[in-house]
VMD Tcl script that builds the backbone (N, CA, C; Angstrom):
set m [mol new atoms 225]
animate dup $m
set s [atomselect $m all]
$s set {name element resname resid chain x y z} {
  {N N MET 1 A 58.423 66.525 48.809}
  {CA C MET 1 A 59.670 66.779 48.080}
  {C C MET 1 A 59.219 65.197 47.196}
  {N N HIS 2 A 60.030 65.372 46.079}
  {CA C HIS 2 A 59.627 63.641 45.093}
  {C C HIS 2 A 60.741 62.767 45.426}
  {N N TYR 3 A 60.222 61.519 45.434}
  {CA C TYR 3 A 60.762 61.053 45.721}
  {C C TYR 3 A 60.764 59.510 44.844}
  {N N ALA 4 A 61.819 59.262 44.270}
  {CA C ALA 4 A 61.745 58.081 43.066}
  {C C ALA 4 A 61.555 56.948 43.902}
  {N N ARG 5 A 60.814 55.727 43.085}
  {CA C ARG 5 A 60.168 54.626 43.419}
  {C C ARG 5 A 60.831 53.494 42.225}
  {N N ILE 6 A 61.291 52.375 43.130}
  {CA C ILE 6 A 61.406 51.676 41.875}
  {C C ILE 6 A 60.763 50.402 42.769}
  {N N SER 7 A 60.893 49.192 41.842}
  {CA C SER 7 A 59.983 47.877 41.922}
  {C C SER 7 A 60.581 46.812 43.049}
  {N N ALA 8 A 61.579 47.351 42.994}
  {CA C ALA 8 A 62.417 46.218 44.402}
  {C C ALA 8 A 63.924 47.360 44.675}
  {N N LEU 9 A 63.832 46.817 46.088}
  {CA C LEU 9 A 65.099 47.222 46.481}
  {C C LEU 9 A 66.293 46.494 46.408}
  {N N ALA 10 A 66.699 46.430 45.895}
  {CA C ALA 10 A 68.365 45.851 44.874}
  {C C ALA 10 A 69.561 46.859 44.815}
  {N N VAL 11 A 70.379 46.920 45.465}
  {CA C VAL 11 A 71.654 47.115 45.191}
  {C C VAL 11 A 72.643 45.966 45.220}
  {N N PRO 12 A 73.367 46.416 43.505}
  {CA C PRO 12 A 74.441 45.662 43.633}
  {C C PRO 12 A 75.495 46.021 44.555}
  {N N LEU 13 A 76.223 44.729 45.141}
  {CA C LEU 13 A 77.655 45.238 46.004}
  {C C LEU 13 A 78.663 44.603 45.541}
  {N N THR 14 A 80.174 45.347 45.574}
  {CA C THR 14 A 81.018 44.799 45.337}
  {C C THR 14 A 81.635 43.389 46.021}
  {N N ALA 15 A 82.503 43.175 45.982}
  {CA C ALA 15 A 83.011 41.731 46.414}
  {C C ALA 15 A 83.166 42.410 47.829}
  {N N ALA 16 A 84.330 43.096 47.936}
  {CA C ALA 16 A 84.571 43.666 48.975}
  {C C ALA 16 A 84.128 44.473 49.951}
  {N N GLU 17 A 82.313 44.931 49.264}
  {CA C GLU 17 A 81.464 45.567 50.389}
  {C C GLU 17 A 80.359 44.522 50.569}
  {N N GLN 18 A 80.787 43.732 49.568}
  {CA C GLN 18 A 79.122 42.192 50.487}
  {C C GLN 18 A 80.067 41.840 52.015}
  {N N ASP 19 A 81.963 41.704 51.650}
  {CA C ASP 19 A 82.496 41.438 52.888}
  {C C ASP 19 A 82.287 42.568 53.880}
  {N N GLN 20 A 82.134 43.493 53.729}
  {CA C GLN 20 A 82.040 44.607 54.559}
  {C C GLN 20 A 80.667 44.466 55.598}
  {N N VAL 21 A 79.552 43.636 54.974}
  {CA C VAL 21 A 78.575 44.155 55.199}
  {C C VAL 21 A 78.017 42.562 55.812}
  {N N TYR 22 A 78.603 41.891 55.405}
  {CA C TYR 22 A 78.971 40.492 56.453}
  {C C TYR 22 A 79.638 40.587 57.692}
  {N N ARG 23 A 80.689 40.868 57.714}
  {CA C ARG 23 A 81.963 41.411 58.816}
  {C C ARG 23 A 79.937 42.064 59.945}
  {N N ALA 24 A 80.042 43.419 59.341}
  {CA C ALA 24 A 78.755 44.119 60.284}
  {C C ALA 24 A 78.204 43.874 60.814}
  {N N ALA 25 A 77.564 42.303 59.746}
  {CA C ALA 25 A 76.164 41.640 60.696}
  {C C ALA 25 A 76.900 40.735 61.396}
  {N N GLU 26 A 77.817 40.021 61.143}
  {CA C GLU 26 A 78.642 39.310 62.333}
  {C C GLU 26 A 78.632 39.562 63.767}
  {N N ALA 27 A 79.714 40.962 63.873}
  {CA C ALA 27 A 79.550 41.610 64.628}
  {C C ALA 27 A 78.329 42.070 65.413}
  {N N ALA 28 A 77.421 42.455 64.681}
  {CA C ALA 28 A 76.130 42.869 66.085}
  {C C ALA 28 A 75.257 42.144 66.040}
  {N N GLY 29 A 75.916 40.695 65.429}
  {CA C GLY 29 A 74.733 39.430 66.229}
  {C C GLY 29 A 73.643 38.787 65.372}
  {N N LYS 30 A 73.747 39.286 63.814}
  {CA C LYS 30 A 72.809 39.266 63.110}
  {C C LYS 30 A 73.139 38.564 61.760}
  {N N ASP 31 A 71.994 37.872 61.579}
  {CA C ASP 31 A 71.674 37.178 60.163}
  {C C ASP 31 A 71.987 38.667 58.984}
  {N N VAL 32 A 72.369 38.061 57.673}
  {CA C VAL 32 A 72.376 39.873 56.881}
  {C C VAL 32 A 71.593 40.338 56.612}
  {N N ASP 33 A 70.432 39.545 56.423}
  {CA C ASP 33 A 68.968 39.655 55.785}
  {C C ASP 33 A 68.442 41.135 56.795}
  {N N ASP 34 A 68.907 40.429 58.418}
  {CA C ASP 34 A 68.402 40.853 59.248}
  {C C ASP 34 A 68.781 42.564 59.766}
  {N N PHE 35 A 70.350 42.576 59.565}
  {CA C PHE 35 A 71.366 43.394 59.364}
  {C C PHE 35 A 70.656 44.481 58.807}
  {N N MET 36 A 70.694 44.132 57.420}
  {CA C MET 36 A 70.465 45.131 56.604}
  {C C MET 36 A 69.314 45.353 55.944}
  {N N ARG 37 A 68.503 44.902 56.791}
  {CA C ARG 37 A 67.434 45.112 57.264}
  {C C ARG 37 A 66.794 46.577 58.030}
  {N N ASP 38 A 67.365 46.341 59.670}
  {CA C ASP 38 A 67.660 47.419 60.207}
  {C C ASP 38 A 68.651 48.585 59.534}
  {N N ALA 39 A 69.562 48.281 59.115}
  {CA C ALA 39 A 70.218 49.507 58.646}
  {C C ALA 39 A 69.079 50.518 57.672}
  {N N VAL 40 A 68.754 49.645 56.417}
  {CA C VAL 40 A 68.158 50.444 55.680}
  {C C VAL 40 A 67.168 51.321 56.385}
  {N N LEU 41 A 66.369 50.505 56.987}
  {CA C LEU 41 A 65.046 51.250 57.674}
  {C C LEU 41 A 65.613 52.728 58.961}
  {N N ALA 42 A 66.653 52.083 59.739}
  {CA C ALA 42 A 67.502 53.180 60.629}
  {C C ALA 42 A 67.557 54.783 59.623}
  {N N ALA 43 A 68.149 53.956 58.303}
  {CA C ALA 43 A 68.699 55.161 57.270}
  {C C ALA 43 A 67.460 55.758 56.993}
  {N N ALA 44 A 66.151 55.484 56.628}
  {CA C ALA 44 A 65.109 56.144 56.262}
  {C C ALA 44 A 64.464 56.513 56.778}
  {N N ASP 45 A 64.716 56.632 58.128}
  {CA C ASP 45 A 63.979 57.447 59.719}
  {C C ASP 45 A 64.907 58.070 60.426}
  {N N ASP 46 A 66.466 58.306 59.336}
  {CA C ASP 46 A 66.903 59.630 60.013}
  {C C ASP 46 A 66.643 60.422 60.743}
  {N N PRO 47 A 66.570 61.344 61.554}
  {CA C PRO 47 A 65.913 62.622 62.350}
  {C C PRO 47 A 66.452 63.511 61.319}
  {N N PHE 48 A 67.985 63.665 60.928}
  {CA C PHE 48 A 68.394 64.670 60.263}
  {C C PHE 48 A 67.886 64.960 59.099}
  {N N LEU 49 A 67.341 63.551 57.897}
  {CA C LEU 49 A 67.010 64.025 56.955}
  {C C LEU 49 A 65.945 64.368 56.772}
  {N N ALA 50 A 64.921 63.979 57.859}
  {CA C ALA 50 A 63.793 64.229 57.857}
  {C C ALA 50 A 63.666 66.359 58.031}
  {N N ALA 51 A 64.969 66.265 59.289}
  {CA C ALA 51 A 64.599 68.313 59.579}
  {C C ALA 51 A 64.935 68.686 58.268}
  {N N LEU 52 A 65.839 68.008 57.056}
  {CA C LEU 52 A 65.968 68.588 56.247}
  {C C LEU 52 A 64.919 68.652 55.274}
  {N N ASP 53 A 64.161 67.786 55.033}
  {CA C ASP 53 A 63.004 67.733 54.193}
  {C C ASP 53 A 61.797 69.174 54.791}
  {N N ARG 54 A 61.675 68.934 55.992}
  {CA C ARG 54 A 60.988 69.788 56.513}
  {C C ARG 54 A 61.402 71.287 56.161}
  {N N ALA 55 A 62.773 71.339 56.303}
  {CA C ALA 55 A 63.633 72.786 56.331}
  {C C ALA 55 A 63.057 73.382 54.839}
  {N N ALA 56 A 63.752 72.159 53.716}
  {CA C ALA 56 A 63.245 72.943 52.533}
  {C C ALA 56 A 61.732 72.652 51.948}
  {N N ASP 57 A 60.996 72.652 52.776}
  {CA C ASP 57 A 59.414 72.542 52.324}
  {C C ASP 57 A 59.101 73.644 52.654}
  {N N THR 58 A 59.723 74.241 53.581}
  {CA C THR 58 A 59.391 75.486 54.830}
  {C C THR 58 A 59.821 76.715 54.170}
  {N N VAL 59 A 61.186 76.750 53.095}
  {CA C VAL 59 A 61.505 77.233 52.871}
  {C C VAL 59 A 60.996 77.373 51.401}
  {N N ALA 60 A 60.888 76.374 50.345}
  {CA C ALA 60 A 60.089 76.749 49.542}
  {C C ALA 60 A 58.918 77.662 49.551}
  {N N ALA 61 A 57.832 77.581 50.743}
  {CA C ALA 61 A 56.463 78.075 50.921}
  {C C ALA 61 A 56.730 79.693 51.481}
  {N N ARG 62 A 57.549 79.987 51.984}
  {CA C ARG 62 A 58.054 81.122 52.719}
  {C C ARG 62 A 58.885 81.804 51.877}
  {N N SER 63 A 59.035 81.445 50.696}
  {CA C SER 63 A 59.991 82.375 50.091}
  {C C SER 63 A 59.236 83.642 49.164}
  {N N ASP 64 A 57.848 83.208 48.837}
  {CA C ASP 64 A 57.227 84.508 47.976}
  {C C ASP 64 A 56.382 85.227 49.440}
  {N N ALA 65 A 56.231 84.737 50.449}
  {CA C ALA 65 A 55.730 85.599 51.721}
  {C C ALA 65 A 56.842 86.666 52.036}
  {N N ASP 66 A 58.057 86.167 52.178}
  {CA C ASP 66 A 58.948 86.655 52.579}
  {C C ASP 66 A 59.744 87.609 51.541}
  {N N ARG 67 A 59.175 87.972 50.416}
  {CA C ARG 67 A 60.301 88.518 49.630}
  {C C ARG 67 A 60.391 89.572 49.703}
  {N N VAL 68 A 61.492 90.153 49.883}
  {CA C VAL 68 A 61.236 91.828 50.049}
  {C C VAL 68 A 61.240 92.963 49.438}
  {N N GLN 69 A 60.419 93.526 48.994}
  {CA C GLN 69 A 60.058 94.715 47.695}
  {C C GLN 69 A 61.298 95.730 47.804}
  {N N HIS 70 A 61.394 95.837 46.956}
  {CA C HIS 70 A 61.724 97.099 46.881}
  {C C HIS 70 A 61.150 97.936 45.832}
  {N N ASP 71 A 59.967 98.376 45.853}
  {CA C ASP 71 A 59.646 99.173 44.603}
  {C C ASP 71 A 59.607 100.899 45.349}
  {N N TYR 72 A 60.184 101.150 46.580}
  {CA C TYR 72 A 60.241 102.842 46.486}
  {C C TYR 72 A 61.208 103.057 45.428}
  {N N ALA 73 A 62.179 102.639 44.449}
  {CA C ALA 73 A 62.598 103.327 43.690}
  {C C ALA 73 A 62.056 103.602 42.465}
  {N N THR 74 A 60.715 103.250 41.724}
  {CA C THR 74 A 60.150 103.410 41.447}
  {C C THR 74 A 59.122 105.065 40.667}
  {N N ASP 75 A 59.808 105.382 41.634}
  {CA C ASP 75 A 58.653 106.410 41.614}
  {C C ASP 75 A 59.247 107.620 40.836}
}
mol reanalyze $m
mol bondsrecalc $m
mol representation Tube
mol addrep $m
């Protein structure tokens, strides 16, 4: 699967989103940088997303091999 790459991981947040992140970091007992780093890495290592990625690759690889042929009507 192709992933777009950017030079820096930076996402602008609204004031409300920033407040939400600060409250969540405080509740987790972490500073904001550590909290965001952990959240980003956990999301990137999501087993459900990895399974979807593998499933897409499997379907693409097997599409030609498993295609049903209906050539019996050509006679």
